[in-house]
C-alpha positions as CSV (number, residue, x, y, z in Angstrom):
1,X,-14.4,13.3,-5.9
2,X,-16.0,16.4,-4.4
3,X,-14.3,19.7,-3.6
4,X,-14.4,18.7,0.0
5,X,-12.3,15.5,-0.6
6,X,-9.2,15.7,1.7
7,X,-5.9,16.2,-0.1
8,X,-4.1,13.1,1.0
9,X,-3.4,9.7,-0.6
10,X,-6.8,8.1,-1.3
11,X,-8.7,11.3,-0.3
12,X,-9.3,9.7,3.1
13,X,-11.2,11.1,6.1
14,X,-9.3,11.5,9.3
15,X,-10.5,8.2,10.6
16,X,-8.3,6.5,8.0
17,X,-5.5,9.0,7.6
18,X,-4.6,9.8,11.2
19,X,-0.9,9.2,11.9
20,X,-1.3,7.3,15.2
21,X,-3.8,4.8,13.7
22,X,-2.3,4.4,10.2
23,X,-0.1,1.3,9.4
24,X,1.0,3.0,6.1
25,X,2.8,6.3,5.6
26,X,3.2,8.0,2.3
27,X,6.3,10.2,2.1
28,X,6.4,12.8,-0.8
29,X,9.9,13.8,-1.8
30,X,9.4,16.5,-4.6
31,X,13.0,16.8,-5.7
32,X,14.2,17.3,-9.3
33,X,17.7,18.8,-9.5
34,X,19.8,16.3,-11.6
35,X,17.3,15.2,-14.4
36,X,19.3,15.2,-17.6
37,X,16.5,15.9,-20.1
38,X,12.9,16.9,-19.3
39,X,12.2,18.6,-15.9
40,X,9.1,18.3,-13.8
41,X,9.5,15.2,-11.6
42,X,9.3,17.4,-8.5
43,X,5.6,17.8,-9.4
44,X,5.1,14.0,-9.5
45,X,4.3,13.4,-5.8
46,X,1.5,15.9,-5.7
47,X,0.1,14.6,-9.0
48,X,0.1,11.0,-7.7
49,X,-1.7,12.1,-4.5
50,X,-4.2,14.1,-6.5
51,X,-5.0,11.2,-8.8
52,X,-5.3,8.8,-5.9
53,X,-8.3,10.7,-4.7
54,X,-10.1,9.3,-7.7
55,X,-9.0,5.6,-7.3
56,X,-11.7,3.2,-6.2
57,X,-10.8,2.0,-2.8
58,X,-12.1,-1.6,-3.2
59,X,-9.5,-3.8,-5.0
60,X,-11.3,-6.4,-7.0
61,X,-8.5,-8.9,-7.3
62,X,-7.7,-9.2,-3.6
63,X,-11.3,-8.4,-2.5
64,X,-9.9,-6.0,0.0
65,X,-10.0,-2.3,1.1
66,X,-6.4,-1.6,2.2
67,X,-7.2,2.0,3.1
68,X,-8.9,0.6,6.2
69,X,-5.4,-0.2,7.5
70,X,-4.9,3.6,7.6
71,X,-2.8,5.6,5.1
72,X,-1.1,8.7,6.5
73,X,0.2,11.3,4.1
74,X,3.3,13.0,5.4
75,X,4.6,16.5,4.8
76,X,6.9,16.7,1.7
77,X,10.6,16.4,2.3
78,X,12.1,19.5,0.7
79,X,15.7,20.4,0.1
80,X,17.8,22.6,-2.1
81,X,20.7,20.2,-2.7
82,X,21.0,16.4,-3.4
83,X,23.2,16.0,-0.3
84,X,20.6,17.6,2.0
85,X,17.7,15.8,0.3
86,X,19.3,12.4,0.9
87,X,20.0,13.3,4.5
88,X,16.5,14.5,5.2
89,X,14.9,11.6,3.4
90,X,17.0,9.1,5.3
91,X,16.1,10.7,8.7
92,X,12.4,11.0,8.1
93,X,12.1,7.5,6.6
94,X,13.9,6.1,9.6
95,X,11.6,8.0,12.0
96,X,8.6,6.5,10.2
97,X,10.0,3.0,10.3
98,X,10.8,3.3,14.0
99,X,7.2,4.2,14.6
100,X,6.2,0.9,12.9
101,X,4.9,2.4,9.6
102,X,5.0,0.8,6.2
103,X,6.7,3.5,4.2
104,X,5.9,4.4,0.6
105,X,8.1,7.2,-0.8
106,X,6.9,9.3,-3.8
107,X,9.4,11.0,-6.1
108,X,10.7,13.1,-7.5
109,X,13.7,12.0,-9.6
110,X,15.2,8.6,-8.8
111,X,18.0,10.0,-6.6
112,X,15.3,10.4,-3.9
113,X,15.5,6.6,-3.4
114,X,19.0,6.8,-2.0
115,X,18.3,8.2,1.4
116,X,15.1,6.1,1.7
117,X,17.0,2.8,0.9
118,X,19.7,3.8,3.4
119,X,17.1,3.9,6.1
120,X,15.6,0.6,5.1
121,X,19.0,-1.0,5.0
122,X,19.6,0.2,8.6
123,X,16.3,-1.1,9.8
124,X,16.1,-4.5,8.0
125,X,18.6,-7.4,7.8
126,X,18.7,-9.7,4.8
127,X,17.6,-6.9,2.5
128,X,17.6,-6.9,-1.3
129,X,16.3,-4.2,-3.7
130,X,14.0,-4.9,-6.6
131,X,14.6,-2.2,-9.2
132,X,12.1,-1.6,-11.9
133,X,13.4,0.8,-14.5
134,X,14.1,1.4,-18.2
135,X,17.7,2.5,-17.2
136,X,20.3,0.7,-15.2
137,X,21.2,3.8,-13.2
138,X,24.6,2.5,-12.3
139,X,26.9,5.3,-13.5
140,X,29.4,6.0,-10.7
141,X,28.6,9.7,-11.4
142,X,26.9,11.7,-14.1
143,X,28.0,15.2,-15.0
144,X,30.3,15.0,-11.9
145,X,27.4,14.2,-9.5
146,X,27.5,11.0,-7.6
147,X,23.9,11.6,-6.4
148,X,22.6,12.0,-9.9
149,X,19.4,10.2,-10.9
150,X,21.6,8.2,-13.3
151,X,23.6,6.9,-10.3
152,X,20.8,5.9,-7.9
153,X,21.4,2.1,-8.1
154,X,25.2,2.5,-7.9
155,X,24.6,4.2,-4.6
156,X,22.0,1.6,-3.5
157,X,24.4,-1.2,-4.1
158,X,27.1,0.6,-2.0
159,X,24.5,1.1,0.8
160,X,23.5,-2.5,0.9
161,X,27.1,-3.8,0.9
162,X,28.1,-1.3,3.6
163,X,25.1,-1.5,5.9
164,X,23.3,-4.8,5.6
165,X,25.0,-7.5,7.8
166,X,24.2,-10.8,6.2
167,X,25.9,-14.0,5.2
168,X,23.6,-14.3,2.2
169,X,25.1,-12.9,-1.0
170,X,21.7,-12.3,-2.3
171,X,21.1,-9.8,0.5
172,X,23.7,-7.5,-1.1
173,X,22.2,-7.3,-4.5
174,X,20.0,-5.0,-6.5
175,X,17.9,-7.0,-9.0
176,X,16.9,-4.9,-12.0
177,X,13.9,-5.5,-14.2
178,X,12.8,-3.9,-17.5
179,X,16.2,-2.4,-18.4
180,X,16.6,-1.3,-22.0
181,X,19.0,1.6,-21.8
182,X,22.5,2.1,-20.4
183,X,25.9,3.7,-21.0
184,X,28.9,1.4,-21.8
185,X,30.7,2.8,-18.7
186,X,28.2,0.9,-16.5
187,X,29.1,-2.5,-17.9
188,X,32.1,-3.0,-15.6
189,X,29.9,-2.6,-12.5
190,X,26.9,-4.6,-13.7
191,X,26.3,-8.2,-12.7
192,X,24.6,-9.5,-15.8
193,X,22.8,-12.3,-13.9
194,X,21.1,-9.7,-11.7
195,X,19.5,-7.8,-14.7
196,X,16.4,-8.8,-16.6
197,X,16.5,-6.9,-19.9
198,X,13.1,-5.9,-21.5
199,X,14.0,-7.6,-24.8
200,X,14.6,-10.9,-23.0
201,X,11.5,-10.6,-20.8
202,X,9.3,-10.5,-23.9
203,X,10.7,-13.9,-25.0
204,X,10.7,-15.6,-21.6
205,X,7.9,-17.5,-19.9
206,X,9.5,-17.8,-16.5
207,X,11.3,-14.5,-16.0
208,X,9.1,-13.6,-13.0
209,X,10.1,-16.7,-11.1
210,X,13.7,-16.3,-12.0
211,X,13.7,-12.6,-10.8
212,X,11.9,-13.4,-7.6
213,X,14.3,-16.3,-6.9
214,X,17.2,-13.9,-6.8
215,X,15.7,-11.8,-4.0
216,X,16.4,-12.3,-0.3
217,X,13.7,-12.6,2.4
218,X,13.2,-8.9,2.9
219,X,12.7,-6.8,-0.3
220,X,12.6,-3.1,-0.9
221,X,11.0,-2.2,-4.3
222,X,12.0,1.0,-6.2
223,X,9.8,1.7,-9.3
224,X,10.9,4.2,-11.9
225,X,7.7,4.7,-13.9
226,X,9.7,4.6,-17.2
227,X,9.8,0.8,-16.7
228,X,6.4,1.0,-18.4
229,X,6.1,1.4,-22.1
230,X,5.6,5.0,-23.0
231,X,2.4,4.1,-24.8
232,X,0.8,3.8,-21.3
233,X,3.3,5.9,-19.4
234,X,4.5,8.9,-21.5
235,X,4.8,11.2,-18.5
236,X,8.5,10.6,-17.6
237,X,11.6,12.7,-18.1
238,X,13.4,10.0,-20.2
239,X,10.8,7.7,-21.9
240,X,12.2,4.6,-23.6
241,X,10.4,2.4,-26.2
242,X,9.9,-1.3,-25.6
243,X,8.8,-1.1,-22.0
244,X,6.7,-3.4,-19.8
245,X,2.9,-3.4,-19.8
246,X,0.6,-3.1,-16.7
247,X,0.1,-6.8,-16.2
248,X,3.7,-7.7,-16.6
249,X,4.6,-5.3,-13.8
250,X,1.7,-6.2,-11.4
251,X,2.2,-10.0,-12.0
252,X,5.8,-9.5,-10.9
253,X,4.7,-7.5,-7.8
254,X,2.1,-10.1,-6.9
255,X,4.7,-13.0,-7.1
256,X,7.1,-11.0,-4.9
257,X,4.3,-10.3,-2.5
258,X,3.4,-13.9,-2.2
259,X,6.9,-15.3,-1.8
260,X,8.9,-12.5,-0.1
261,X,8.4,-9.9,2.7
262,X,8.1,-6.5,1.0
263,X,9.2,-4.0,3.6
264,X,8.5,-0.8,1.6
265,X,8.7,0.8,-1.8
266,X,8.9,4.0,-3.8
267,X,7.5,5.2,-7.0
268,X,9.5,7.9,-8.8
269,X,10.0,9.9,-12.0
270,X,6.4,10.9,-12.8
271,X,6.6,14.1,-14.8
272,X,2.9,15.2,-14.9
273,X,1.4,16.8,-18.0
274,X,-2.2,17.7,-19.0
275,X,-2.7,14.0,-19.6
276,X,-4.0,12.7,-16.3
277,X,-4.0,9.0,-17.3
278,X,-0.3,8.4,-16.3
279,X,-0.9,10.1,-12.9
280,X,-3.8,7.7,-12.3
281,X,-1.7,4.7,-13.4
282,X,0.9,5.6,-10.8
283,X,-1.7,6.1,-8.1
284,X,-3.4,2.8,-9.0
285,X,-0.1,1.0,-9.0
286,X,0.7,2.2,-5.5
287,X,-2.7,1.1,-4.2
288,X,-2.5,-2.2,-6.0
289,X,0.9,-3.0,-4.4
290,X,-0.4,-2.0,-1.0
291,X,-3.4,-4.3,-1.6
292,X,-1.0,-7.2,-2.3
293,X,1.2,-6.4,0.7
294,X,-1.7,-6.4,3.2
295,X,-4.1,-8.9,1.7
296,X,-2.1,-11.8,0.2
């Protein structure tokens, strides 16, 4: 990467980053107001974009160069409060979807997903959410805040039930993968058959098929980076031991790409430090999932 490399996702020249030509839109949402331990997730979107400028743009596995589809990097969505952030994220995501863009949102804490998912639920019927995370995120509220990062999937479930018109029960579900931490108050609202715990995944040979089977036709994916083991992803606000490795995650994403219609996704909760490897992992993950989406 040279000093003249454009500051956008992939470090792309205008030919491949122009809004009108791009099929893909990257939407940064640098918000971090409710994190309950370490702060810094608001710096995550910029760190992911910066690292992406060093990602090789040829994907070996798919033999593709997805950047040629065009990747536009939008202006960050900024807000002083959770309520305003959700509103602005919803409105901008819906604008991008109505313009025919494949939207990738970059957080920020996990609450940024709420407004984005609301826009997708309005746009797509038969929608389910694949949730990759260390935490179940289903507290009705945390510290009195219903828009807390710890309540993101509780709100997502409400959105899907309220917005998505479908006769299929699966279209009203959030399927969670990699979970290994929760509060006992969440048990009453959790459907145990919709959660794939990390300790069970390590013993199962067919968990990917089972998880994918539970998804509806159209799938939105929300990836909290603490789904990964902290040995490869230490840069999160609430790291949990016993997480998934790189190939477990991308094998799941590949299976979903092959069998379902991924309509969009987000990557959240990167808390960058002096160690750039986690930033690069996040950027590579985004590019890999885009490669699957547009090449498989």
